[in-house]
N, CA and C atoms as a LAMMPS dump frame, in Angstrom:
ITEM: TIMESTEP
0
ITEM: NUMBER OF ATOMS
324
ITEM: BOX BOUNDS ff ff ff
-5.0000000000000000e+02 5.0000000000000000e+02
-5.0000000000000000e+02 5.0000000000000000e+02
-5.0000000000000000e+02 5.0000000000000000e+02
ITEM: ATOMS id mol type element x y z
1 1 1 N -437.502 -18.554 348.242
2 1 2 C -436.936 -18.974 346.991
3 1 3 C -435.466 -18.601 346.949
4 2 1 N -434.653 -19.479 346.464
5 2 2 C -433.226 -19.261 346.362
6 2 3 C -432.929 -18.629 345.011
7 3 1 N -432.368 -17.428 345.039
8 3 2 C -432.109 -16.689 343.81
9 3 3 C -430.609 -16.535 343.631
10 4 1 N -430.045 -17.19 342.611
11 4 2 C -428.609 -17.16 342.366
12 4 3 C -428.312 -16.34 341.12
13 5 1 N -428.314 -15.034 341.256
14 5 2 C -428.01 -14.168 340.126
15 5 3 C -426.507 -13.942 340.028
16 6 1 N -426.025 -13.771 338.817
17 6 2 C -424.611 -13.474 338.616
18 6 3 C -423.732 -14.667 338.906
19 7 1 N -422.576 -14.404 339.492
20 7 2 C -421.62 -15.446 339.847
21 7 3 C -421.384 -15.435 341.353
22 8 1 N -422.322 -15.938 342.138
23 8 2 C -422.153 -15.923 343.597
24 8 3 C -421.089 -16.932 344.027
25 9 1 N -420.484 -16.677 345.177
26 9 2 C -419.559 -17.642 345.767
27 9 3 C -420.386 -18.699 346.487
28 10 1 N -420.097 -19.963 346.188
29 10 2 C -420.777 -21.084 346.831
30 10 3 C -419.728 -21.943 347.517
31 11 1 N -419.818 -22.045 348.836
32 11 2 C -418.878 -22.84 349.603
33 11 3 C -419.554 -24.127 350.036
34 12 1 N -418.853 -25.248 349.896
35 12 2 C -419.387 -26.558 350.234
36 12 3 C -418.672 -27.092 351.469
37 13 1 N -419.44 -27.463 352.462
38 13 2 C -418.902 -28.14 353.641
39 13 3 C -418.859 -29.625 353.308
40 14 1 N -417.656 -30.188 353.17
41 14 2 C -417.523 -31.568 352.73
42 14 3 C -417.877 -32.583 353.816
43 15 1 N -417.775 -32.18 355.076
44 15 2 C -418.113 -33.087 356.175
45 15 3 C -419.62 -33.08 356.407
46 16 1 N -420.225 -34.243 356.659
47 16 2 C -421.662 -34.269 356.942
48 16 3 C -421.969 -33.571 358.264
49 17 1 N -423.125 -32.917 358.321
50 17 2 C -423.515 -32.191 359.53
51 17 3 C -424.856 -32.713 360.033
52 18 1 N -425.167 -32.374 361.261
53 18 2 C -426.454 -32.686 361.86
54 18 3 C -427.47 -31.666 361.331
55 19 1 N -428.533 -32.128 360.705
56 19 2 C -429.503 -31.219 360.1
57 19 3 C -430.399 -30.53 361.127
58 20 1 N -430.211 -30.814 362.407
59 20 2 C -430.952 -30.099 363.437
60 20 3 C -430.345 -28.73 363.713
61 21 1 N -429.139 -28.488 363.189
62 21 2 C -428.498 -27.189 363.395
63 21 3 C -429.274 -26.1 362.659
64 22 1 N -429.363 -24.945 363.294
65 22 2 C -430.057 -23.821 362.688
66 22 3 C -429.067 -22.675 362.486
67 23 1 N -429.534 -21.458 362.601
68 23 2 C -428.726 -20.282 362.284
69 23 3 C -427.426 -20.22 363.084
70 24 1 N -427.501 -20.366 364.396
71 24 2 C -426.317 -20.235 365.232
72 24 3 C -425.32 -21.363 364.981
73 25 1 N -425.821 -22.586 364.894
74 25 2 C -424.938 -23.727 364.663
75 25 3 C -424.258 -23.68 363.311
76 26 1 N -425.035 -23.361 362.28
77 26 2 C -424.456 -23.303 360.934
78 26 3 C -423.503 -22.119 360.783
79 27 1 N -423.848 -20.969 361.361
80 27 2 C -422.946 -19.815 361.244
81 27 3 C -421.658 -20.068 362.018
82 28 1 N -421.705 -20.804 363.113
83 28 2 C -420.493 -21.185 363.823
84 28 3 C -419.612 -22.093 362.988
85 29 1 N -420.224 -23.034 362.275
86 29 2 C -419.466 -23.894 361.367
87 29 3 C -418.816 -23.089 360.248
88 30 1 N -419.553 -22.131 359.707
89 30 2 C -419.018 -21.295 358.63
90 30 3 C -417.804 -20.511 359.115
91 31 1 N -417.894 -19.944 360.305
92 31 2 C -416.762 -19.171 360.832
93 31 3 C -415.537 -20.044 361.057
94 32 1 N -415.739 -21.304 361.445
95 32 2 C -414.587 -22.176 361.656
96 32 3 C -414.012 -22.714 360.348
97 33 1 N -414.866 -22.987 359.359
98 33 2 C -414.4 -23.544 358.087
99 33 3 C -413.964 -22.484 357.083
100 34 1 N -414.685 -21.378 357.03
101 34 2 C -414.418 -20.318 356.052
102 34 3 C -414.328 -18.974 356.774
103 35 1 N -413.237 -18.716 357.49
104 35 2 C -413.144 -17.494 358.301
105 35 3 C -413.27 -16.218 357.466
106 36 1 N -414.052 -15.277 357.974
107 36 2 C -414.201 -13.979 357.327
108 36 3 C -415.206 -13.918 356.193
109 37 1 N -415.858 -15.014 355.875
110 37 2 C -416.785 -15.046 354.739
111 37 3 C -418.252 -14.981 355.147
112 38 1 N -418.548 -15.007 356.423
113 38 2 C -419.925 -15.163 356.889
114 38 3 C -420.854 -14.053 356.415
115 39 1 N -420.42 -12.8 356.459
116 39 2 C -421.291 -11.679 356.098
117 39 3 C -421.078 -11.201 354.665
118 40 1 N -420.301 -11.915 353.894
119 40 2 C -420.125 -11.597 352.477
120 40 3 C -421.29 -12.191 351.686
121 41 1 N -421.496 -11.72 350.473
122 41 2 C -422.589 -12.298 349.659
123 41 3 C -422.219 -13.688 349.141
124 42 1 N -422.252 -14.674 350.037
125 42 2 C -421.881 -16.05 349.726
126 42 3 C -422.989 -16.995 350.162
127 43 1 N -422.974 -18.179 349.586
128 43 2 C -423.9 -19.239 349.957
129 43 3 C -423.077 -20.395 350.52
130 44 1 N -423.527 -20.961 351.623
131 44 2 C -422.827 -22.048 352.282
132 44 3 C -423.711 -23.286 352.249
133 45 1 N -423.204 -24.363 351.646
134 45 2 C -423.977 -25.569 351.373
135 45 3 C -423.565 -26.661 352.351
136 46 1 N -424.56 -27.292 352.995
137 46 2 C -424.336 -28.349 353.975
138 46 3 C -425.184 -29.564 353.609
139 47 1 N -424.618 -30.748 353.8
140 47 2 C -425.324 -32.007 353.54
141 47 3 C -425.267 -32.892 354.777
142 48 1 N -426.236 -33.793 354.915
143 48 2 C -426.194 -34.756 356
144 48 3 C -425.419 -35.996 355.563
145 49 1 N -425.294 -36.975 356.456
146 49 2 C -424.485 -38.16 356.18
147 49 3 C -425.049 -38.983 355.013
148 50 1 N -426.367 -39.12 354.943
149 50 2 C -426.979 -39.902 353.864
150 50 3 C -427.085 -39.118 352.561
151 51 1 N -426.793 -37.821 352.605
152 51 2 C -426.854 -36.915 351.45
153 51 3 C -428.246 -36.845 350.82
154 52 1 N -429.266 -36.963 351.645
155 52 2 C -430.624 -36.807 351.136
156 52 3 C -431.269 -35.521 351.639
157 53 1 N -430.495 -34.711 352.357
158 53 2 C -430.983 -33.462 352.917
159 53 3 C -429.893 -32.407 352.717
160 54 1 N -430.275 -31.245 352.212
161 54 2 C -429.316 -30.172 351.95
162 54 3 C -429.838 -28.887 352.588
163 55 1 N -428.91 -28.105 353.151
164 55 2 C -429.243 -26.788 353.69
165 55 3 C -428.277 -25.778 353.105
166 56 1 N -428.808 -24.599 352.815
167 56 2 C -427.995 -23.5 352.299
168 56 3 C -428.213 -22.302 353.216
169 57 1 N -427.129 -21.797 353.777
170 57 2 C -427.163 -20.62 354.647
171 57 3 C -426.59 -19.448 353.876
172 58 1 N -427.256 -18.298 353.943
173 58 2 C -426.729 -17.099 353.279
174 58 3 C -427.177 -15.848 354.009
175 59 1 N -426.384 -14.803 353.836
176 59 2 C -426.657 -13.489 354.418
177 59 3 C -427.512 -12.725 353.431
178 60 1 N -428.65 -12.212 353.884
179 60 2 C -429.622 -11.565 353
180 60 3 C -429.685 -10.053 353.24
181 61 1 N -428.532 -9.432 353.46
182 61 2 C -428.368 -7.989 353.67
183 61 3 C -428.97 -7.475 354.977
184 62 1 N -429.934 -8.153 355.556
185 62 2 C -430.476 -7.704 356.837
186 62 3 C -430.639 -8.859 357.829
187 63 1 N -430.182 -10.023 357.473
188 63 2 C -430.257 -11.174 358.354
189 63 3 C -429.904 -12.444 357.606
190 64 1 N -429.78 -13.526 358.344
191 64 2 C -429.474 -14.818 357.736
192 64 3 C -430.741 -15.486 357.242
193 65 1 N -430.588 -16.279 356.2
194 65 2 C -431.688 -17.077 355.664
195 65 3 C -431.177 -18.499 355.449
196 66 1 N -432.055 -19.454 355.641
197 66 2 C -431.723 -20.856 355.399
198 66 3 C -432.708 -21.405 354.381
199 67 1 N -432.167 -22.051 353.381
200 67 2 C -432.964 -22.732 352.377
201 67 3 C -432.683 -24.213 352.559
202 68 1 N -433.703 -25.057 352.534
203 68 2 C -433.512 -26.479 352.768
204 68 3 C -434.306 -27.312 351.761
205 69 1 N -433.781 -28.495 351.473
206 69 2 C -434.463 -29.426 350.577
207 69 3 C -434.174 -30.843 351.065
208 70 1 N -435.231 -31.665 351.122
209 70 2 C -435.099 -33.063 351.52
210 70 3 C -435.623 -33.943 350.401
211 71 1 N -434.859 -34.939 350.011
212 71 2 C -435.271 -35.86 348.961
213 71 3 C -436.045 -37.024 349.558
214 72 1 N -437.091 -37.445 348.881
215 72 2 C -437.841 -38.622 349.305
216 72 3 C -437.159 -39.903 348.842
217 73 1 N -436.501 -39.863 347.68
218 73 2 C -435.783 -41.012 347.145
219 73 3 C -434.443 -40.52 346.619
220 74 1 N -433.421 -41.355 346.732
221 74 2 C -432.122 -41.024 346.178
222 74 3 C -431.296 -40.134 347.092
223 75 1 N -430.212 -39.609 346.522
224 75 2 C -429.291 -38.77 347.279
225 75 3 C -428.701 -37.721 346.351
226 76 1 N -428.255 -36.632 346.939
227 76 2 C -427.549 -35.61 346.174
228 76 3 C -426.171 -36.16 345.827
229 77 1 N -425.781 -36.047 344.57
230 77 2 C -424.515 -36.599 344.106
231 77 3 C -423.508 -35.462 343.932
232 78 1 N -422.464 -35.498 344.731
233 78 2 C -421.406 -34.493 344.631
234 78 3 C -420.117 -35.229 344.322
235 79 1 N -419.563 -34.947 343.162
236 79 2 C -418.364 -35.64 342.695
237 79 3 C -417.111 -34.776 342.792
238 80 1 N -417.15 -33.714 343.555
239 80 2 C -416.014 -32.81 343.626
240 80 3 C -415.336 -32.898 344.989
241 81 1 N -414.041 -32.658 344.998
242 81 2 C -413.288 -32.598 346.248
243 81 3 C -413.044 -31.164 346.679
244 82 1 N -413.478 -30.216 345.878
245 82 2 C -413.241 -28.803 346.162
246 82 3 C -414.2 -28.299 347.233
247 83 1 N -413.832 -27.203 347.875
248 83 2 C -414.709 -26.588 348.871
249 83 3 C -415.556 -25.481 348.257
250 84 1 N -415.339 -25.184 346.982
251 84 2 C -416.171 -24.187 346.306
252 84 3 C -416.871 -24.833 345.123
253 85 1 N -418.039 -24.316 344.823
254 85 2 C -418.822 -24.762 343.673
255 85 3 C -419.098 -23.554 342.798
256 86 1 N -419.34 -23.775 341.532
257 86 2 C -419.86 -22.676 340.725
258 86 3 C -421.369 -22.86 340.588
259 87 1 N -422.009 -21.859 340.052
260 87 2 C -423.47 -21.828 339.974
261 87 3 C -424.035 -23.027 339.219
262 88 1 N -423.409 -23.389 338.106
263 88 2 C -423.896 -24.505 337.293
264 88 3 C -423.792 -25.826 338.04
265 89 1 N -422.665 -26.052 338.724
266 89 2 C -422.499 -27.287 339.491
267 89 3 C -423.56 -27.402 340.578
268 90 1 N -423.802 -26.302 341.27
269 90 2 C -424.785 -26.312 342.349
270 90 3 C -426.183 -26.601 341.818
271 91 1 N -426.57 -25.966 340.727
272 91 2 C -427.903 -26.199 340.162
273 91 3 C -428.049 -27.627 339.647
274 92 1 N -426.97 -28.203 339.103
275 92 2 C -427.024 -29.594 338.658
276 92 3 C -427.181 -30.542 339.844
277 93 1 N -426.531 -30.234 340.953
278 93 2 C -426.688 -31.051 342.16
279 93 3 C -428.137 -31.029 342.619
280 94 1 N -428.74 -29.848 342.638
281 94 2 C -430.137 -29.734 343.079
282 94 3 C -431.097 -30.462 342.148
283 95 1 N -430.797 -30.487 340.859
284 95 2 C -431.678 -31.141 339.889
285 95 3 C -431.421 -32.637 339.759
286 96 1 N -430.342 -33.14 340.364
287 96 2 C -430.053 -34.566 340.291
288 96 3 C -429.216 -34.968 339.101
289 97 1 N -428.589 -34.027 338.437
290 97 2 C -427.74 -34.332 337.292
291 97 3 C -426.356 -34.708 337.813
292 98 1 N -425.821 -35.822 337.321
293 98 2 C -424.477 -36.245 337.686
294 98 3 C -423.582 -36.106 336.46
295 99 1 N -422.852 -35.001 336.357
296 99 2 C -422.009 -34.821 335.172
297 99 3 C -420.757 -35.697 335.246
298 100 1 N -420.376 -36.262 334.097
299 100 2 C -419.128 -37.011 334.054
300 100 3 C -417.946 -36.05 334.063
301 101 1 N -418.11 -34.933 333.381
302 101 2 C -417.12 -33.856 333.438
303 101 3 C -417.808 -32.577 332.999
304 102 1 N -417.313 -31.484 333.497
305 102 2 C -417.854 -30.182 333.134
306 102 3 C -416.817 -29.484 332.273
307 103 1 N -417.219 -29.154 331.064
308 103 2 C -416.305 -28.506 330.139
309 103 3 C -416.912 -27.164 329.718
310 104 1 N -416.183 -26.097 329.964
311 104 2 C -416.654 -24.784 329.55
312 104 3 C -416.325 -24.566 328.081
313 105 1 N -417.321 -24.082 327.344
314 105 2 C -417.101 -23.852 325.919
315 105 3 C -416.314 -22.582 325.664
316 106 1 N -416.587 -21.561 326.457
317 106 2 C -415.868 -20.307 326.293
318 106 3 C -416.033 -19.493 327.564
319 107 1 N -415.241 -18.466 327.689
320 107 2 C -415.385 -17.55 328.82
321 107 3 C -415.335 -16.135 328.291
322 108 1 N -416.049 -15.259 328.945
323 108 2 C -416.101 -13.865 328.504
324 108 3 C -415.034 -13.049 329.175
């Protein structure tokens, strides 16, 4: 189960990847795209070309873990050009919500 407590850093790989990659392949991509972030408490999000398959790589204090989800119909909709996501954006992507805009009501 993917547990996103607090405000974790979520990095998005904008280029499509081969979903056959596992721990070594994905961690190599992370080191090339986001140097120095691999062992930090971050989540790294990868999508395939059709955007119907998503993988999340993260460091779990004693080893790497991969979380994956494949859609039977449709595609994950990502409308951002940024390489980072916030928790709400990521959860909306997983649920299939396509926001027209995200407006924060307040900040603490």
